[in-house]
N, C-alpha and C positions, 0 to 999 in steps of 0.2 A: 447404400444408405445404412445398412446394418453396421458397417465399419465406422461410419460417421457417428452413429448413435452411441456405439461403445466408446469411441474416442471422446465424445461429448461428456459422457458420464465420468470417464477417467480424468478429464481436465477439471471437471466440477470438483471431484474429490481432491485433486492436487491443489487447487485454489483454496479449498476449505482447510487443508492441512497447513498451507502457508499462513492462513489466518490464525490457526491454533498456535503455530510456532511463535508468531509475532505477539499475540495477546498473552501467551504464557508469561512472557517477561513484562509486557505493558501492564497487566493486571496487578503486578507486584511492585510497580514503580514507587507508589506511596510508601509501601513497607520498606523498600530499599533505601529511600530517602531518609526515613526515620531511623533505620538501623545504622546507617553510616553517618548520621548527623549532618546531612548536607543542607546548605542553603539552596534557594531556588536557582541562584546563579551557578553554584557548584554543580547542581544536578543538570542544568542546561549544558554546561561545558562537558560533563561526563557523557551525556546522551549524544553529544557531537561525535563521539567515536564511532557510533553505529552508522551515522551518515557518511563519515569519512570512509568507512569500510565499504559501503555501498558504492560510493563514487570511485573507489579504487577498482572495483570489479565491473561496473556498468559499461564503460566505453568499449570493452572487449567482449561483453557478454553475448551480443548479437553474433559476432564472428565465431565465438566459441560454440554457440548453438548451431550455427550453420555447418560447422565441421564435425561436431560430435553428435548432433541430433538433440532434440529437445529433452528426450528422456534421460540420456546420460548427463546432460548439463544440469538438469534438476537434481539428479542424484548427487552430483558434485556440490551443488548449492546446499543440499540437505546436510551433507557431511560437515561443511563449515558452519552452517547455522546451528546445528545441534551441539557441535563442539563449543560454540560461543555461549549457548545456554548453560552448559556445564561450568564454564569458567565464571560466568556471571554469578551463578548460585554459590560457587565456592568463594568468590570474592565477598559476598554478603555474609554467608553463614560461617565460613572458616577464617578468612583472612581479614575481614572487615576493612577492605581497602578499595577506595574508589578507583585507584590506578589499575588494579587487577580487573575490576569491573569494566574499566574502559577497554582493556584488551579483549575481554569477552564480547563486549558490544561491537568492537571492530570486526571480530570474526562473524558475529551474528549478522552485521550489516553486509559483509561480503557475501555470505551465504544467501541471504534474502535477496540481494540485488541480482545475483546470477539466476536464482530460482525464479524471480519475478519476470525477468525478460524472457526466459525460456518458456515459462508456462503461458505468457501472453502471446508469444509467437505461435505456440501450439493452438491456443484459443482462437487466434485470428485465422489459422489454417482451417480449423473446424468450422468457423463461422462462414468462411468462403465456400466450403464444401456443402454446407447446409443451405446457403443462399438466403439467410435471414439474420437479423441482429440477435446475437446470443451472448456477446461479450459481457454486458451488464449482469447476466445470470451467473457467469463465472466469478465476477467480482462480488456478486451477492453471496456466492459460496464462500469466498474469502471472508466477507463480513460475518456470515453465519458462523464460520469457524472461530472468528474473534469473539462473537457473542457467547458461544458455548464456553470458550476458553476463559473469557472474562468472568462468567458466572461461576465457573469452577474456581477461578482465582479469588473471587469474593469469598467463597466458602473456605478456601485455604487460608486467606487472610484472617477471616473471623476465627478460624481454629488455630491460628498461629503455627501453621505447618511450615517447616523449614523449606527454603527454596530448593535445596538439593533433592528432597523427596518429591516435591511438586513437579519440578522440571524433569526429573528422571522418568516419572510416569508418562508425562506428555511426550517425551522423546521416543520411548519404546512404542507407544501406540501409534504415533505419527510415522515412524520408520516402517512398521509392519504394513500399515495401510498404504503408504506411499509406494513401496516396492510392488505391492499387488496392483495398484492402479496404473503405474507406469507401463505395465505390460500391454495395455490396451491403447496406447498412443498410436497415432498414424504412422505408417512406415515411412522411412526416409524418402522413398521415391514419390511420396505424395506431397512433399514440401518443395517449394521453390526458394532457393537460397541465394544470398548475395555472392557466395563463392562461385555458384554456377554462372551468375550474371557476369562476374569479373572474368571468368574463363572465356565466356562468349565474347566479351568486349575485347579481351586480349587477342583472340583469334581474328577479330575484325580490325585490329589495329587501333582501337580507341580505349579510353580510360573513363569509367563511370564517374560522374560528378560526385564529390563528397556530399553526404547528407547534411553536413555541418554548414554547407553553403546554400542550402535551399530555404528561401524565405518561409514557405508554407510549413516546412518541418519545424523551423525555429519557433514560429508562432504557435503551432500545436504544442510544442514544448513549453511555452509560457502558460498555455491553458492548463497543462498537466502540472506545472509548477504551482499555479494558484490552487488547483484542486488538491494537490498533495499537501500544501500548507494548510488549507482549510480543514482537511481530514486529519493530517498529522498533528496539528495543534490540539485538536480534541483528544486524539489518542494519547498524547504525551502529558497533557496538562489538565484535562477536564476533571479528573478525579482529585488532583491536588487543589484545583480551583474551588471545588465544592467543599473539600475538607477545610481549607484555610479561609475561604471567602464566605461560605454559607454555614460554617461551624457545624458540619455533620461529621460523624465518625468515619474512619477509613473505609469500612465495608460499605457505607452508604455512598461514599464517593465513587467506589468501584461500580456500584449499581447505576450511578449517573453515566459512567463510561459505558456500561452494558446497554443502557437505554439509547444512548447515541448510536451504538453499533447496531442495535436491533432495528431502528428506524432507517439507518443507512442501508441495511440489508433489504428492508421492505421497499425502499426507493429503487433499488437495483432490480428487484423482481418485477415491479410495476413498470419500470422505465423502458424496458425493451419495446413494449407495444407503443408507448408514447413516441419513442424515437422513430419507429417505422411509420407511424401515422403522421407526425408533425415535422420530423427531421431533427438533426442534431442541434442546430443553432437556436431555435426558439425554446427548445426544452432546456438547454444548458443555461440560457438567460434566466429562466424562471427558477431553476434549482439553485443557481449561484446566489440569486437574490434571497431565496429562502435561507441559505446558509448565513448570510449577513444578518437577517432578522433574528434567526434562532440564536446566534451568538450574542446578540444584544440582549435578548431575553435572559440568557444565562448570566450575563454580566450585571444587569441592572434590576432584574426582577427579584422578588422574594423567593425563598427556596422552592415553593410549589410551582411558581411560574418558570423558575430556572430549569426544573426537571422537564416541564413542557417544552422549554426552549431546546433542550437536548434532542427532542424528537424532531422539531423543525430543522434544526441544524443538521441532524443526521440525514434527513431526506435531501436537504440542500447539497450536502457533500457527496451524494451517492453516485452521480453519473459523470462528473468531470474526468476522473482518472480513466475509467474504462472506455469512454467515448474518445478521449485523446489517444489511447493506445490503438483503438480500432482505426481511427483516422490516419495514424502513422503507417498502418499496414494496408491502406486502400490498394496500393500497388504491390502485389505479392513478390514481384521481382526485387523490390527494394525494401521489403518489410523489415528484414533483420537490421540493416544499417540505420534506417529511419527510427525504428523502435528503440535502438540503443541510444541514439541522440536524444529522443524525446524523454526516455527514462532517465538519462543522465541529467538533463535540465530539470526534470521533475523532482528528482531526488536531491537537487540542490536545496529544496525547501527543507529537507530533513537535516541538512548541514546548517543552514542559516536559522531555521526555526527554533530549535532548542536553546542555543545561546542567546538569541534575540529575546525570546519569551522569558528566559531566565534573568537577563539583564533588566528587562522591563518589570518583571515580577519583583526584583529586589527594590526597585524604585517606586513602583505604583501598585503593588500587590499582583499576585498571579491572575486574579479574576479580572482586573482592569487591563492587564497585558493582553488578554484575549481580543481586545479591540483591533489588534493587528489583522485579524481575519477580514474585517471590513475593507481594509486597504488592499488586501490581496484580491478580494472579490471585484473591486473596482478595476484592478489590472486585468482580471480575466474578462470582464465585460468588453474591453477594447479589442481583444484578439480572438474571441469566440468564433467569429465568421471563418477563421482559417480551418475549422473542423468540418466545414460543409462537405457533404458527400460529393465525391468526384463523379459517381454514377450511382443511381439507386439500384439496390439489389432486387432481383426478381422475387416475387412472393411477398 
């Protein structure tokens, strides 16, 4: 149990660092848009590069983690992700080029995609070892990392700090803490991998069914898709929506982003007990409904109500992604393959989301474009039953 406790703390830290890495860039999106003189549509198409990078890496991320182990796979993701941050900062501060920025975003997307699948696989292994729901706590750590990073980003934006300086500080701190935490991950012999299952199936003369052909896995992927869109839309556009739609300064728009992240973190911390008490399906139905209500408050309310709406939206967006990842890993023998499929489907939201919101923003304003969240919530409501527990965990 001591080993599981150490691994739980290590996974918590790695999730938090992933949040820091993501929000280091996200907190400066409005500044980057202004510096490069981009329209909403141009920004959306540029952000598309990060999604493309993630989808390039995600289909093979599970197999890579099975062969290299979660720790080494996360290290590889960190290398690509941090390199992407450097290129993005140089694109804005030195080259003033959206195309160079797109290259950096592609590298960042690749790194985050590999990092994401590997840390979720490790989180699922720790969750099974502990025998209780803890995955939302790991995703709360991610959210907490984004909150801290967003608040720092707000200060950097207020002080007109160059992106190169801001990003370099974040990279050095994250790299040092990451290498230290990865030493406490579970040993390879504690993990059940798809590679092992495939070897066993080969010796028995059978071939395991592709996870892409499993209806439950695909429906869980749709839940994660809706959750990723609901969360990602806020991550990418909420600060811009406040600046352009509610006429607040850039730093106040970042604070709206930070408020969303803070309450999403709170929802994940509280959500574990609710999930163990009531089950995945009813809890997800309530939280997705909250996301729809909160987004409408942001869109149609005055500024003070819009800030309150970010809190409701944040809680509503808190559990869909972690619950979907846990559901995909219910069977440890197929966890890597199924999680790669679910993550790949989910990250499609990050490909479609930015250009879709940018297109709608050019025609109806960024704030009104956020109504797309309601559509995705309706989709999620149809497929949430797929996340139902295969068997209740003891404890």
